[in-house]
C-alpha positions, 0 to 999 in steps of 0.5 A: 734654484731654478724650478724644473721644466714641466713635462710635455704631458703637463704642457699639453694638459694646461693648453687643453684647459686654457683652450676649453676656457677660451672657447667657453668665453668666446661662446658667451661673448658671441651670444651677447654680441648677437643680442646687441646686434638684434636690438641695436641701431647699427644694423648697416655698419660698413665693412670697414667699421666691422674690421676686427683690427679697427677701433671706434676710439681712434682714426687709425687707417685700415691695414692693407690685405698683405700686411702681417696679421696679428698672429704675433700679437696674440699672447697665447700661442695656443690660440694662434692660426695653427690651432690648438695642440691637444696631444702629442699624436696630433703633432705628427706630420701627415703630409703624403709627400714626406717619404721614407729615406729609401723611397726617396732614393733616385732610381739610379742609386737603387739600380746600383744597389740591386746590381750588387745582389748576386742571388736570384732569389734575393732579387725576386724578393726585392722585386716583390716589395713594391712596384717601384722596386719591381721596375728597377729590379726586373731588368737586372733579374732578367739580364741573364736568366738562369737556365741550369735545369729544364724546370727553369728553362720551361718557366723562362720560355713560358714567361717570354711567351706571354701575350700581355706581360706586365713587363717586356721581358724579351727586351731585358734578356742580354745573355743566354747560356744553355751549356748546363743543358747541352746534352739534351738541347735541340732545336725545340728548346732553342726556338722559344728563345728567338722572341728575345731581341737584344741578346748580346752573349749567346752560349750553346756549347756542345749542343750536339743535337742543335741544327741550323733550324734552331740556331738561325732564327735566334741569330736573325732576331738578335742583330746586336749579338756581340759574342757567340759560342757554338763550339762542339755543335757538330750539326751546325753547318755553313748556313748558320755562319752565313746567317751570322755574317748577314745579321750580326755585324757587331760581332766581337767574339766567335768560338766555332771550335770542332765545328766540322761542317763550316766551310772556308767560303762562309768564314770568308764572308763572315770576315768581310761582314764582321769587321769588329771581331776581336776574339776568334777560336777555330780549334780543331777545324781541320777543314779550314785552310789559309784562305779563311785565316788570311781573310780575317787578317785582312778584314779584322785589324782589331783581333786581340786573340786567335786560336788555331789549335789543331788547324793542320792545314794552316801554313806560313802565310796566315801567321805572317799576315796576322802578325803584320796586319794586326794592330793589337794582336795579343794572343796567338795560339798555333799548337799542332800546326805542323806545316809552320816553319821558320819562314812564317817569322823570318818573312816579317817586316824588319822595321816593325815591333809587335809590342802588344803580343803577350802569348805565343803557343807553338806546341808541336811546331816541329819544323821550327828552329833556333832562327825562328825563335831568335826572330820572334824575340826580336819582333815581340820583346814583351812576350810574357808566355812562350810555349815551345813544347815538343819543338824538338829542334830547339837548342841552347841558342834559342834559350839564350834568345829567350833570356833577352825577354828579361822581366817580361817573361812569366811562363815558359814551356820547353818540354821535350826540347831534348837538346837543352843543357844546364848552361841555357837554364842558368842563363835563363834564370839569371836574366828572367827572374820573374818566371812563375811557371816553367816546364822542362819535362823530358829535357834529359840533359838537365841535372841538379845544377839547373834545379838549384838555379831555378830554385832561386827564382823568387816567384816560382809557383809551378815547375815541371821536371817530368822524366828528368832522370838525372836529378836527385834529392839535392834538387828537392832540398834546393827547392825546399830551402831556397824558394822562400820569399821574405815577407815583412809584418809591421810591428806595433809602431807601424814600421817593418823590421827584420824582427818581424820578417817571416818566410814562406815557400811559393811553390804550388805545383811540382811535377816529378814523375819518373824522376826515379832517384828521388827518395822519401826524406827529400819529398818530406822536406819539400812538403813541409817547406812548401805550405802552398803546395796543392799538386805533386806528381810522383808517378813512376817514382819507386819510393812512392809505389806504396800501398799506404799512400794510395789513400791520398792519391788521385784516381787514375783516368779511366782511359789508362792502361793497366801498366799506367795505373800500376805506377800512377801516383798523383796527389792534388788538393786535400791529397797533398795535405793528407800525404803531408800529415801521414808522413809527419805523424806515422812512426815508420817515417820518424827516421826520415824526419830526424833533425828536420827543423821548422823553417817557418818560425819567425826570424829563422832565416836571420839565424840561418844567415848568421850560422852560415857565416864562417862555414865555407862559401855562402850560396849566392843570393837569389835575384831580387824581384823587380817590382815594376811592371806586371803583378803576380797575377799574370792572367794564366788560367791554368798551367798546361804542364803534364804531370807525366802520368800518361807517359806510356810505359813498356809492359812490366815497368815497375810492376810486381817482381819486375824491377831488376836489382843486381840482376834479380827481380824483386818487389819494392819493399816498404821502408823498415820500421825505426831501428832499435839499435843504430850502432850496427846499421849503416845507411848510405845514399847514392847521391849527395843530398845537401850542399855542405854549407846547408849541412853545417848550418843545420837547416835540413835533414842530417844525411850521411855523405859517401866518401872515397873510402866508403865511410860516411862524412859529416855525420856521427859514427857512433850510435846515430846515423843518417836516415835511410832512403825508401827502398834503399835495397834497390840501389845498393849496387855501387856501380850504378848511381841510381835505378836504370831509366832504360825502360823509360826512354821512349819516343816523343809520342810516348812521352806526351805530357799534354794532359791537364794535371 
């Protein structure tokens, strides 16, 4: 058997002993040689004779200097030119050029790593590690200094003011944002920042005490400025605009919203000098007229976005110029520009297509008619967001034109377009199956037929039906049952199959304020079938004016009147979850949940389809989503659908003891507790609540449907009856199909739903 190899410690010990013996022998030989040299006659031996590699018994030539030494001829490697290795510690390499792996990384890689750190404290710790890291981190740390408190602002200004700083901090600052300190920002807090010379983005929003004296030095020292936001700076005048025009020729984005003291002349010079502008916001600058906007259209061909909201002196010419001369205009917002009429679009060149235009906002452009909308669709066939809210002259003809946008249309706002009917909505759904957001608030001609069609949209996320007083529970059941996107899970073999298919509702925000015919069962169904729901507005809906639901309701805005507060009922965020849990767990709502099945169980949709076979006509399938083109993310930051909570009501509407029922004032009672004996109680709904095929399929709430003879159809007649509706006593008048909506029919100004919900 082969013996085991000795350990490293044994080898080292052996080498040490051999080295000691060799050293002693060498010392003795040296002493003898020295004695011989002293006594011998060969004192004048030549260098060649003394060469250690020559022999006295041979005549071998002396090797050349570049020839291999006899390192390889030595028997013991421990006596080689490397020297003796006494232990393992002496084997460590002590060369100063051998660095750790992190220290050997190039600066470009280190900067890329450090740039992914988002916390300033962690960047500071990295900066304090070593000088090399500090050189690579300092510019990242100072790229956007955090001015979120006055203490931090003071420290930043003190560092920038150092006479002999270790780093040139003033060259590192590229972004400055004082919006968090806006209420106390003045010239003195901005002027110390003027030492920065390479700022590219400057945000000074709502700094009411800031004047030209503080802004102009900062602008003059940063000629590389790309984006400037001074919106809401009421004391900034045209002097600052002239300074921007003279120094910031590379400016690409400017926001001067609500700057009331800037003039048309200063904006014209800005347009002539800053030809690279891409984004311009002039909101609420009512003093500007056509001259300023036409100057931007003529001199800035690369404008992508321009917002002229509330620029009431803007007419047709700027709109035509912006569209005709813009090479890449993508967003055009003209809300409340009430001087604009059809001529702004009818005068566009007939041979031009503006394929870049994606967003067009014409809110409250009340002079527009169907002709303008038809022309807009012709020249901008790829519009994605179209807002025509409060364009009161719009009819079905305009909606037919909008339907030609097809799959490109994602967002459409037709609130207060009172002439629209169900036929137009049906055409819109049939042609534009990619709609995510739609608002039809105050379109009083719409009925359940429109909502049932809208429920077929496979990607519908937000819907506004404020004050559509004709819709009933049938619409809610359609939204709950039809708006369910099929999604597939992969099985263990990696394939998709119907066995692993599940369904989930896509609705996120639903606005139903003043839809007075809605009842608790349908809303419970909607809540349970739409798990993604984060906003539900039910202001003015009698069934939800209950004290026990106020705990989940959002606080009314402080500027609301007492009448508005009395009917305010909006659930958002955790309030929706709390409302859902409350309605599903409290015993007094048990009868409303009766026979409601769980539609989220796997394969439930397949079973429903099987159950529907042979039970009358089948509901037409929803249009299949087209997977080409845009993604689900359509760039809309937030919907501007009003939740209807701010609609002005006549005094006493829905107030205590002020709701007429058969000529008698009565309060809205809470739902009765679950009845002990159902045999003597008969419940009746004023509207059909489910299509017959869904009732037969047993997929929703079992409800009693009234027939001509007054008896219920499709429900047991013995000891079990359908669930009652909240406040049913209010709607027992057979002559009326629901509560009167006369108190809610106000003027357009009263029905304003423009607040964010």
